[in-house]
C-alpha positions, 0 to 999 in steps of 0.5 A: 792186411788191412783188416783190424788186429785182434789184440787178444788173439795177437797175444796168443801168438807164439813161433808157431805161427812161422811153422803156419806161415811156412806151411801155409797154401794160400796164395796171396801176395802178403803171405808171399812177403811173410815167407819171404821175410821168414827165409831172410830171417833164417838166413840171417839176412836181415837189414842193417843199422847204418845211421841214425839222425837226432834232432832235438828241434820239434820244429823240424818234424816236417822237415825230418820226415820229408827232407830225410825221405827224400834225401835217402831215395836220391842218395841210394839212386846214386848207388846201385846196390843201395837203390831200392834197398834201403829203409829207414824210420822215424821215432818222435820222443816226446815223453807223451807230454806233447812237444818242447814239454818238459816231463820233469816239471811235474815231478817232485824231488826231495834231496835229504842233506844232513841239515834240512829236506829240500823240495825241488822241482824241474831239475832236469832243464835239459830234457828236451823232445827229439826225434830220430831217424834210423836208417838201414841198408841191405844185410850184404852192405859193405863198409864203403857202402855204409860210409859212402851214404853216412857221408852223402846223408851229412852232406844233404842234411848241411844243406838245411843248416843241420850240423849235428846229431848224425851218428854212423852205427854200422856194424860190422859182421864180426864186430859190434855196433861202430859209433862215431859223430860228425 
C-alpha cells in the first residue's frame, strides 16, 4: 500500500474499519498482514517493551540508527525465540528547533517578587536534543529473555563508549513497568 494517504478519509475512520478488514475477501499480502495484526491484538499478543536507550549527543544519531539496529539483530540472533521477533523504533526529540538548539532561548520568563519584576530568558539551560530507541520483544517474552537482551545491549553499547542512558522497562504480565538504569 504505497498510495498517498487521503487524510480526510483517514480522519473519518472508526472501529468499523476493523470489521471491514476482517470480513474483506481481498486476497492481498497487505490485507493478510492487517488481518493477522487484528487477530494478535484481539488475543492481546502485542510486542512488549523491553528497553529504551536515550542519547543526548545528537551527533550519535547515525550511530544510533545504524549500530543499534545492527546490535539488536546480532543479539537477537543469539537467542532462538528473539530471532526475527525483536523490533525497535528510533525517535528524535529536538523540539522542532533542530538538533542541539535549546528551545527555551526564544521564550521570556517573568518572575515577580515582592520588590521587583525581573525578566529572564534561557532559564532551562540543560534542555537538550535527544534520541531515544525503544526496543520491543514478542508478547510472550519472559523476564530472563528480556534481561538477556538488556545485558547484551548494554555490553554492545559499551563498545562504543556509551555508558549511560539504557533503561530496562520490561513489564511482567501481572505488574506495572519495571524500570532500572545501569
